[in-house]
N, C-alpha and C positions, 0 to 999 in steps of 0.2 A: 858222747862226742863232745870235745871241748869247744866252747864258743870262742871264735876269734876275737882278740882284744886289740885296742888301739889306744894311743895317747891322746889326751884332750886337755882343755883348760875348762874346769868346771866353775860355774858361778853359784854362789850360795847367798842366802839372806844373812847379812852381817851388820854389825854396828860401825864398821870402818871399811873403807875401800881395800885396805891391805889384807883384810880377812875374807873378802868377798870373792876372790879369784884364786883358784888352786890348781896345780897340776894333778891330773887324775888319769886313771885307766878305766875305759868303758868298752862295752861290746861294739864291734864293727856293725854299722846299721844294715838291716836287711832291705833289699830293694823291692819297691813296688813295680808294677809293670812298666810304667813310663819313666822310671828313675835311672839316673846315672850315678855311679859311685865315683866320686872325684877325690883324687889325692890332692889335698889343699897345699898350695905352695906359698900363698900370701893372702893376707886379709887386711881390711882397713876397718877403722872404728868410726861409727856414726853416733849422733846423739841418741838414736834408737837403742844402741847397745847399753849405754849407761842408764837410760830411762827404764828399760826392761830389767836391768840388774837391780835397780833401786826398788822395783815393785815386786821382787820375788818373795814368796811366802817361805817361812822356815821349812826346810826339808833336809833329810840326810843324803838325799840323792842329788847329784850335781845337775844343774841346768847347763846345757851347752849352748851358749849364745854365739852371736856373730852372724853377719848378713853378707857383706861384700866378700868375694873371694875370686881368686884365679888359681887354676890348677890343671891337672891332667886327668882325663877320663880313664879309669882303671877297669871298670866293668859296666855293663848296661843291662837293664831289665828286658824282658821278652818282647815288649811292645815298642821299644825305642826305635825310631826311624830316622831321626834328624842328625844324630851325632854318633860317634863310634869310639871304641877303645883307642887311646893314643892321642885324641884331639886335645889341644890346649884350649881351655874354656874360661869364661868369666860369667858371673851372675851375682844376684843380690839376695837369693834365698827366700825363705818362707817363715813368717812369724809362728806358724803352728807346728814347726818341726825342729829337731835339733839343728844347731847352727854350724857355722864355719870354723869355730875355734877348736878344731880337731884335726887329727891326721887324715881322716877320711870322712866324707859327707855324702849322704844320699840326697839327691835333689832332682826334681821333675825336669825332664828335658825341655819342656815348653817355656821355662823361664831361664834357659841357659843358651848361650851362643858361643861360637868360636871367638877367642879373644883377638885383639889386634895383633897381627904378626910383628908389627914394628915396636911393640912395647914389651918390656920385661914383665914377669909375673907381678912384681911389686908395683910397677907403674900402672898396670892394668887393674889391679885390685882396688885402686883408689876410686874408680869411676862408676861401677854398675848401679849401686843404689841411688846415688845422686843423679846419675844420668836418667834413670827411669823416672824418678820424681820430677826432674826438670822437663823431660820429654812429655810425660802425661799432663803436666801442668800447662805447658805451652800449646800442645796440639790436641789433647783430649778435653781439657777444661776450658782454656781460652779459645780453642778452635782456630788457632793461627795457621796460616799457610804461607807459601813463598811470596804471595801477593799482598799479605797483610802489611798495613802501615800503622802509624800512631805511635804512642809512647808507652813503654813498659817500664815500670818502676820495680826494681829487684832489691828488696830489703835483705840485709845480711849478705851482701854481695860477695864478700871475701870468704864466706864459708863454703862448705863442700857443694851444696846444691847451687848456690848463687854463682860459683865459679864456672860450672858447666852450663848453667842456664844462660849466662851471658853469651858464651860461645855458641850454643845452639841457636839462640835467637838471632845473633848476627849472621850466622852461616845459612840459616834455613828460612828466615822471614825478612820482611822489610821494615820491621819496627826500629825505632830509636830506643836504645837501652840506657836508662838512668839507674845508676847503682847507688846504694847507701853504704857509707863507711864513716868512721870517725878518726881512726888513727892513720898516720901518714902511710904506714906499711900496708894497711888494708886498702886505702885509696889507690896506692900504686899498683897493688895486685889486681884490683877490679879494672883499672885502666889497661893493664897488661892482658887481661882476659878478653878485652874488646869493648868495654863499656864506653858509651859516647860521652857521658859526663857523670860526675859523682857528687852527691849531696850528703851532708852530715846528718846522720839519723837522729842526733840529739836536737836538731833544728829542722825536723822533717817537714812540717807544714810550710814554714817560711821559705826554706831553700828550694823545696819542690815547686811551690807556686811562683817563686821568682824565676825558676828555670822554665817552667811550663805554666804560664798564667791561666790557661784554660783548663788545666788539670790533665791527669794521665788517663789513658784508656784501660790499662791493665796494671795490676799491682800484685806482686808475689809476696806473701807474708809468712815468714817462719816464726815470728814473734808478735802475736796479735793482741795480747793483754795490754790494756791501757792505750791502744792505738786507734780504736775504732772511730773516735771523733775526728782524729787527724785524717784517717782514710776517707771519711765522709766529705771532708773539705778538699782533698787533693785528687779524688777520682771524679772523672766526668760523669754527667748523667748517662745512665745505661752502660756504665763501665763495668769491669769485672775484677774481682779479687779472688785469688786462690790461696788458701792457707793450709799449712801442714802441721800446725801445732794443735794443742788440745786444752786451751785455757778453760777451767771450770767456770760455769755461769756466764759465759760470753753473751753480751747483749749487743745485737746487731741492728737495733731499731733505727739508729742514726743513719743507716744506709738507705732506708726506705724512701726518703724524700727525693732522692735522685734515681730511684729504681736501680740501684747498684746490685749486681748479682754476686752472690757469695758461693764459692765452690770449695769443697774439701778435696784434698789429694792425699791418698795413702797408697804407696806403691805396692803394698802387700795385698791389696784387695783381690786382685785377680787370682793369686795363688791360694789365698785363704778360702775363697768361695768357688774355686775351680770354675771360673766363668768360661762361657763358650769361646771367648776370644783370648783365652789365657796365653796362647802362643804369640800374641802381639808383643809380649815382652822379649821373647827370643828375637823377633823380627827387628825391634827397635835397637836391641843390643848389637845385632849383626850390622845394621845400617850405621850405627855409631862406630863399630870396629872399622868399617870401610872408610868412614870420614877421618878417623884417626890415622889410618894407614896412608890416606891421601894427603895428610898434613893439614887438614881443615880444622881438626880439633886436637887439643893437647891434654896430656894428663894433668891432674890438679894436685898431685902429691907434693908435699913440702917437707915431710919428715919420714924417714924410713928407719924402723927399729929392727935390727937383725937378731931378734931373740924371740922365737915362736914358743913362748912359755908364759906361765902366769906372771912372771916378773916383767917381761916385755909388754904383755897386754895391760898390766897395771899402769905402766908408764903411759901407754896410749890412752887409756881411759882417763887418767889424771889430766892429760893435755886437753882432750876433747871436752871433758866436763868443766874445764875452766872457762869455756865460752870465748876464749881469746885466740883460738887457732885460726890460721889462714890456710885455705886449701884442705888437704887430707893428710892424716897420719896413717902409715901403713906398717904392718908387722910381717916380716918375711922369714922364711927358713934359710 
């Protein structure tokens, strides 16, 4: 019996970006009991995509990368109970399984929800990974609630995570949001997302303490290397920092004097370890979809590439890896 095949974009270890992504044909994935088979309509590119691409070991077999996606459920595993064939869905995938850069993807229902009805597939695909990262940082790591007050400093505020974190914090908590940016367009974007004020991250310590002389209560860090001494100066005693990067040899001792808590956030943890609360990702995505449909939250897409191929994905990887993108870059069929 012939194994069904599908088109995909394969990633390979290579000396150049141009050689690292290729159009390939691979078998259609088999479903596990809790899996959905999703026909992928649009994906977006995150720093995780190019970081994983750069870490690939040489192999003749393609790695199928990609995390954010929006699409339509085409088949379901025997134990699926929360979604059904024909549902339009969005999700951010699983580091341990083949990704979204394919015609079809198998993904566990517990990390998938119905997408916002008011968004196109392209506009929806911009949000899942960054939303989960921002949501888990705000509500699981920082422990914020609708009654929380104080000051939240969001570094890299014009990026994908920062763009939705500002919106979530303003919609669902009582904190004041201070964003960092350096370019005029980044500053304007952060303010459009709802930031209360913006400081220049090239003058982080001076401008933050000028705005908040007593220091901030919460700090979100996508770029921690070289910043720990500044963080120690601008975060209040007993304050909290959540980081999403992985700088080698990071020394946090400067934070001890103020008893500042350091949290790590990796939105793939629940899926990777099949944690008992794995379905929380479905729930938070469903809540986010409702907030989008109510007009409380907006998509963060700033560029859409209508070329679901290696060439289109190369363009998106090049943009995101530059570190200068605002919002999200999406590839759609």
